[in-house]
NUVOLO-65017 format. One record per residue (C-alpha): x, y, z. Coordinates in nm, 3 decimals, m for minus. Each point is the difference from the previous one (the first is absolute). Layout:
       X       Y       Z
       X       Y       Z
...
end
This chain:
       X       Y       Z
  23.146   5.156 m11.803
  m0.125   0.003   0.304
   0.106   0.269   0.284
   0.101  m0.319   0.196
   0.282  m0.062  m0.254
   0.086   0.330  m0.021
   0.023   0.036   0.359
   0.257  m0.292   0.043
   0.186   0.133  m0.315
   0.083   0.327   0.194
   0.076  m0.160   0.366
   0.274  m0.216  m0.207
   0.153   0.314  m0.227
  m0.031   0.139   0.359
   0.217  m0.308   0.190
   0.171  m0.127  m0.274
   0.101   0.264  m0.290
   0.166   0.225   0.215
   0.367  m0.029  m0.135
  m0.138  m0.018  m0.381
  m0.189   0.318   0.052
   0.311   0.174   0.159
   0.177  m0.111  m0.283
  m0.229   0.126  m0.268
  m0.032   0.331   0.163
   0.406   0.036   0.045
   0.064  m0.125  m0.344
  m0.311   0.043  m0.231
  m0.006   0.395   0.058
   0.409   0.092  m0.077
  m0.035  m0.259  m0.293
  m0.293   0.161  m0.183
   0.152   0.310   0.070
   0.362  m0.112  m0.132
  m0.229  m0.120  m0.325
  m0.157   0.309  m0.036
   0.338   0.180  m0.020
   0.177  m0.234  m0.210
   0.021  m0.027  m0.381
   0.029  m0.280  m0.242
   0.365  m0.106  m0.027
   0.175   0.074  m0.281
   0.305  m0.167  m0.145
   0.301   0.154  m0.125
   0.179  m0.042  m0.298
   0.293  m0.231   0.039
  m0.122  m0.151   0.330
   0.113  m0.320   0.056
  m0.223  m0.334   0.052
   0.121  m0.021   0.375
  m0.120   0.334   0.079
  m0.321  m0.106  m0.175
  m0.066  m0.238   0.213
   0.087   0.156   0.347
  m0.274   0.260  m0.084
  m0.263  m0.271  m0.030
   0.024  m0.136   0.370
  m0.027   0.357   0.138
  m0.361   0.008  m0.087
  m0.140  m0.257   0.232
   0.051   0.132   0.272
  m0.246   0.290  m0.117
  m0.239  m0.246  m0.121
  m0.014  m0.218   0.353
  m0.032   0.377   0.190
  m0.280   0.036  m0.252
  m0.196  m0.290   0.064
   0.091   0.004   0.372
  m0.179   0.399  m0.004
  m0.301  m0.158  m0.203
  m0.044  m0.310   0.260
   0.062   0.271   0.319
  m0.294   0.250  m0.183
  m0.217  m0.319  m0.037
   0.060  m0.055   0.382
  m0.095   0.353   0.054
  m0.292  m0.048  m0.183
  m0.137  m0.309   0.196
   0.094   0.191   0.349
  m0.188   0.331  m0.096
  m0.329  m0.200  m0.096
  m0.249   0.068   0.293
  m0.221  m0.338  m0.048
  m0.279  m0.026   0.170
  m0.020  m0.190   0.353
  m0.217  m0.302   0.061
  m0.174  m0.035   0.331
  m0.178  m0.265   0.179
  m0.318   0.011   0.206
   0.126   0.028   0.326
   0.204   0.314  m0.078
  m0.301   0.241  m0.029
  m0.161  m0.135   0.328
   0.370   0.024   0.168
   0.006   0.383  m0.137
  m0.377   0.071   0.152
   0.118  m0.121   0.356
   0.308   0.216   0.005
  m0.203   0.262  m0.118
  m0.320  m0.046   0.253
   0.100   0.162   0.300
  m0.393   0.075   0.104
  m0.101  m0.181   0.320
  m0.319  m0.163   0.044
  m0.356   0.133   0.107
  m0.235  m0.111   0.293
  m0.317   0.128   0.077
  m0.354  m0.052   0.106
   0.066  m0.210   0.295
  m0.265  m0.100   0.253
  m0.043  m0.055   0.288
   0.118   0.371   0.083
  m0.150   0.110   0.307
  m0.256  m0.234   0.239
  m0.153  m0.331  m0.071
  m0.223  m0.179   0.235
   0.086  m0.337  m0.202
   0.230  m0.201   0.176
   0.155  m0.206  m0.327
   0.005   0.350  m0.251
   0.041  m0.039  m0.352
   0.357   0.208  m0.135
  m0.046   0.157  m0.310
   0.249   0.170  m0.222
   0.063   0.120  m0.286
   0.372  m0.006  m0.184
   0.113   0.097  m0.338
   0.337   0.095  m0.223
   0.023   0.264  m0.246
   0.323  m0.167  m0.166
   0.104  m0.343  m0.069
  m0.272  m0.183   0.248
  m0.028  m0.135   0.332
   0.187  m0.254   0.097
  m0.280  m0.231   0.175
   0.217  m0.268   0.130
   0.134   0.223   0.265
  m0.251   0.248   0.028
  m0.185  m0.090   0.337
  m0.215   0.153   0.319
   0.105  m0.037   0.361
  m0.202   0.026   0.305
   0.143   0.034   0.349
   0.331  m0.140  m0.139
  m0.151  m0.279  m0.166
  m0.046  m0.052  m0.371
  m0.311  m0.061  m0.118
  m0.036  m0.321  m0.282
  m0.234   0.192  m0.228
   0.214   0.111  m0.283
  m0.063   0.341  m0.229
  m0.212  m0.085  m0.340
   0.114   0.089  m0.308
  m0.214   0.330  m0.021
   0.224   0.108   0.322
  m0.319  m0.084   0.241
   0.087  m0.172   0.351
  m0.324  m0.132   0.178
  m0.010  m0.252   0.296
  m0.159  m0.038   0.322
   0.229  m0.070   0.305
  m0.018  m0.350   0.049
  m0.010   0.055   0.433
  m0.179   0.206   0.171
   0.131   0.342   0.099
  m0.022   0.135   0.392
  m0.114   0.295   0.082
   0.245   0.304  m0.072
   0.197   0.113  m0.259
   0.164  m0.170  m0.244
   0.259   0.068  m0.293
   0.046  m0.083  m0.346
   0.253   0.036  m0.273
   0.011  m0.058  m0.332
   0.343  m0.043  m0.179
   0.007   0.015  m0.412
   0.275  m0.055  m0.244
   0.028   0.015  m0.341
   0.169  m0.195  m0.270
   0.268   0.287  m0.017
   0.048  m0.066   0.367
  m0.137   0.337   0.102
  m0.162  m0.017   0.377
  m0.253   0.154   0.146
  m0.205  m0.033   0.340
  m0.316   0.144   0.160
  m0.080  m0.053   0.402
  m0.332   0.094   0.153
  m0.187  m0.130   0.305
  m0.360  m0.060   0.094
  m0.197  m0.076   0.338
  m0.199  m0.336   0.060
  m0.291   0.070   0.245
  m0.267  m0.298   0.005
  m0.164   0.084   0.332
  m0.324   0.121   0.036
  m0.090   0.301   0.201
  m0.139  m0.041   0.333
  m0.347   0.131   0.103
  m0.107  m0.010   0.379
  m0.227   0.191   0.277
  m0.290   0.046  m0.160
  m0.311   0.154   0.182
  m0.229   0.002   0.042
  m0.044  m0.355   0.038
  m0.275  m0.057   0.293
  m0.328   0.071  m0.062
  m0.084   0.378   0.070
  m0.282   0.225   0.026
   0.132   0.268  m0.202
  m0.131   0.069  m0.316
   0.298   0.208  m0.143
   0.273  m0.178   0.149
   0.370   0.053  m0.084
   0.192  m0.246  m0.192
   0.361  m0.062   0.089
   0.238  m0.226  m0.099
   0.415  m0.031   0.009
   0.213  m0.085  m0.307
   0.366  m0.052  m0.060
   0.250  m0.203  m0.208
   0.345  m0.131   0.079
   0.136   0.036  m0.366
  m0.007   0.275  m0.242
  m0.264   0.188   0.213
  m0.374   0.039  m0.074
  m0.182   0.154  m0.341
  m0.164   0.269   0.183
  m0.186   0.134  m0.329
  m0.185  m0.389  m0.045
  m0.059  m0.094   0.356
  m0.365   0.075   0.117
  m0.308  m0.106   0.192
  m0.310  m0.123  m0.107
  m0.326  m0.055   0.230
  m0.259  m0.124  m0.159
   0.128  m0.048  m0.310
   0.070   0.377  m0.058
   0.326   0.198   0.021
   0.092   0.224   0.275
   0.147   0.347  m0.119
   0.248  m0.045   0.321
   0.400  m0.060  m0.062
   0.202  m0.212   0.196
   0.258   0.238   0.141
   0.404  m0.071  m0.077
  m0.004  m0.122   0.337
  m0.207  m0.294  m0.106
  m0.342   0.117   0.152
  m0.358   0.012  m0.084
  m0.238   0.191   0.217
  m0.332   0.156  m0.190
  m0.359   0.052   0.152
  m0.264  m0.192  m0.202
  m0.173   0.312  m0.206
  m0.322  m0.143  m0.035
  m0.216  m0.150   0.311
   0.021  m0.361  m0.016
  m0.332  m0.177   0.017
  m0.079  m0.227   0.284
   0.161  m0.399  m0.116
   0.342  m0.089  m0.081
   0.255   0.148  m0.201
   0.302  m0.088  m0.160
   0.336   0.144  m0.043
   0.344  m0.105  m0.212
   0.332   0.187   0.036
   0.144  m0.061  m0.341
   0.374   0.036   0.017
   0.305   0.041  m0.292
   0.382   0.025   0.047
   0.172   0.144  m0.213
   0.156  m0.319  m0.138
  m0.379  m0.068  m0.143
  m0.046  m0.233   0.304
  m0.379   0.005   0.121
  m0.189  m0.094   0.305
  m0.346   0.019   0.108
  m0.162   0.008   0.366
  m0.352  m0.067   0.027
  m0.251   0.074   0.332
  m0.345   0.045   0.086
  m0.168   0.184   0.277
  m0.376   0.039   0.111
  m0.156   0.358   0.052
  m0.287  m0.069   0.270
  m0.143   0.349  m0.016
  m0.088   0.025   0.349
   0.082  m0.053   0.351
  m0.266  m0.201   0.178
  m0.099   0.190   0.329
  m0.343  m0.088   0.169
  m0.218   0.336   0.126
  m0.151   0.019   0.329
  m0.375   0.073  m0.136
  m0.140  m0.240  m0.270
  m0.278  m0.250   0.004
  m0.214  m0.249  m0.161
  m0.129  m0.004  m0.352
  m0.318  m0.192   0.131
  m0.016  m0.207  m0.324
   0.043   0.283  m0.237
   0.238   0.018  m0.292
   0.227   0.304  m0.107
  m0.203   0.207  m0.242
   0.111   0.342  m0.023
   0.365   0.156  m0.001
   0.050   0.333   0.175
   0.303   0.238   0.018
   0.084   0.220   0.319
   0.258   0.268   0.036
   0.147   0.056   0.328
   0.077   0.383   0.022
   0.277  m0.096   0.169
   0.343  m0.119  m0.013
   0.223  m0.322   0.103
   0.016  m0.066   0.284
  m0.275   0.160   0.168
  m0.269  m0.147  m0.219
   0.106  m0.326   0.012
  m0.002  m0.037   0.373
  m0.357   0.163  m0.017
  m0.093  m0.310  m0.237
   0.155  m0.239   0.219
  m0.252   0.106   0.317
   0.099   0.352   0.069
  m0.390   0.034  m0.094
  m0.287  m0.187  m0.078
   0.111  m0.032  m0.358
   0.195  m0.240  m0.268
   0.017  m0.120  m0.344
   0.141  m0.328  m0.164
   0.297   0.189  m0.162
   0.217   0.318   0.045
   0.188   0.114  m0.253
   0.323   0.252   0.068
   0.108   0.267  m0.227
   0.274  m0.249  m0.124
  m0.245  m0.227  m0.079
   0.064  m0.207   0.265
  m0.292  m0.236   0.096
  m0.116  m0.107   0.367
  m0.261  m0.253   0.001
  m0.233   0.084   0.309
  m0.274  m0.229  m0.002
  m0.063  m0.321  m0.202
  m0.269  m0.029  m0.290
  m0.251  m0.188   0.164
  m0.001   0.193   0.358
  m0.198   0.353  m0.038
   0.177   0.292   0.086
  m0.114   0.319   0.136
   0.040   0.230  m0.290
  m0.324   0.120  m0.121
  m0.222   0.121   0.295
  m0.367   0.058  m0.011
   0.012  m0.020  m0.429
  m0.204  m0.190  m0.297
   0.083  m0.005  m0.354
  m0.229  m0.106  m0.292
  m0.239  m0.213   0.230
   0.251  m0.134   0.192
   0.059   0.034   0.365
  m0.099  m0.229   0.263
  m0.087   0.177   0.371
   0.028   0.354  m0.182
   0.419  m0.134  m0.041
   0.205  m0.104  m0.298
   0.272  m0.159   0.226
  m0.116  m0.315  m0.029
  m0.091  m0.019  m0.379
   0.336   0.238  m0.108
   0.380  m0.009  m0.024
   0.197   0.323   0.129
   0.333   0.167  m0.108
   0.140   0.255   0.195
   0.259   0.221  m0.171
   0.272   0.224   0.156
  m0.062   0.364  m0.135
  m0.203   0.313   0.114
  m0.207   0.020  m0.279
   0.103   0.349  m0.133
   0.004  m0.115  m0.316
   0.153  m0.236  m0.306
   0.331   0.075   0.064
  m0.025  m0.093   0.374
  m0.046  m0.389  m0.098
   0.343  m0.134  m0.196
  m0.003  m0.239  m0.247
   0.090  m0.298   0.200
  m0.298   0.064   0.175
  m0.201  m0.022  m0.261
   0.191  m0.319  m0.178
  m0.077  m0.162   0.367
  m0.369   0.097   0.029
  m0.070  m0.103  m0.328
   0.183  m0.358   0.012
  m0.185  m0.073   0.309
  m0.353   0.118  m0.134
   0.057  m0.196  m0.335
   0.067  m0.327   0.212
  m0.299   0.053   0.194
  m0.191   0.068  m0.304
   0.156  m0.332  m0.171
  m0.073  m0.203   0.368
  m0.359   0.123   0.101
  m0.146   0.101  m0.353
  m0.035   0.375   0.077
  m0.025   0.210  m0.303
   0.103   0.366  m0.041
  m0.316   0.123   0.095
   0.032  m0.085   0.342
   0.306   0.143   0.068
  m0.033   0.324   0.183
   0.130   0.263   0.251
  m0.119   0.080   0.382
  m0.164   0.287  m0.166
  m0.225  m0.226  m0.199
  m0.149  m0.215   0.291
  m0.096   0.261   0.203
  m0.039   0.426   0.002
   0.194   0.047   0.323
   0.367  m0.091  m0.182
   0.156   0.196  m0.258
   0.331  m0.298  m0.036
   0.214  m0.074  m0.216
   0.010   0.359  m0.074
   0.173   0.100  m0.348
   0.039  m0.366  m0.066
   0.125  m0.048  m0.333
  m0.264  m0.250  m0.136
   0.089  m0.012  m0.374
   0.346  m0.095   0.062
  m0.116  m0.235   0.239
  m0.207  m0.144  m0.248
   0.218  m0.013  m0.256
   0.214  m0.197   0.205
  m0.265  m0.239   0.108
  m0.118  m0.078  m0.361
   0.385  m0.066  m0.112
   0.064  m0.308   0.250
  m0.131  m0.334  m0.128
end
């Protein structure tokens, strides 16, 4: 017989045979004891037939008691049997739910700190080590509103915010249940900054004469702040080494002397949210200030054939006043120690710089003025150290420009001492550095 049958028998025995069981216990055991002590009945001689008849019924109670005892023992045996309990499929699941007291886990959340996206994608991972997640209840809330997205069977939540978020802080909550009704919640916040940095007050902007100007710019951000490690300034495609200060100011002198012409600057700024902004501008380096020296004259139809370098054997502003008319001398250009260039006489006019002179058979009326170009360099002429790098750069650029314009070769570039024995300037001039720079120019 199967276990279900015996289970029903056992239930009926428990409910409907209590009286029989008690009867068996009360009568069966004493009767059995009496039977064990009572021997077989012996008839005495002379006993009447009536007395024999009286003796027979006395045995019947003992037989009934024995029957009840046997039945009671049978009932006790049934009650003592431990039958296997048949369980349904739902019973083990219910027991696991009762035994699962572990809450779900939530991790790998994003965005966490700052984002430049006004519609970011919210991401979270949820898992449970017990009976499993209740996916119908588990959900995500942002700023108090439940997102429509669902957690996947693998415990992944990934959904883009349906509407644009305003700049500022936003609050997210992941609420998770498992099938045992254990609940857990994780809260976090992030900041949205979709505003680009601002760049302003850039300089230099207008045409300048300085060949080594100081670049200036102001950068600021209304959101999470500038990323100072990335923000930088570029001039002519080269990044400058200077840094933007914590107050958003950039100020750096250009490390190399700029060529005459247009130069292009870019300020590239990032904020901590990754927003990027760039401002471009340009300025022109004219390289010289145009003045009109007092002493100059016509070339009388001649073209420039020789370039002559001089040193003033003085300092600014004294030698500058001399060149402007304090004495009967002048030059086409005057170059200061800073590299600052002043144009005194136009190329088409003869400057009074050569005096009585000649060079390689060139010289009209005993002077090179009508067939030469002259540059005065601010220097006392005491040695190579008396000429600055800025001056070498400036003079080289002027000479290179003249060579291309008038077709003058290197052998027709000389110093004042090369056109007359009366002069020794430019004494100590670093001709090697000068020619290296000239030949490096295009």
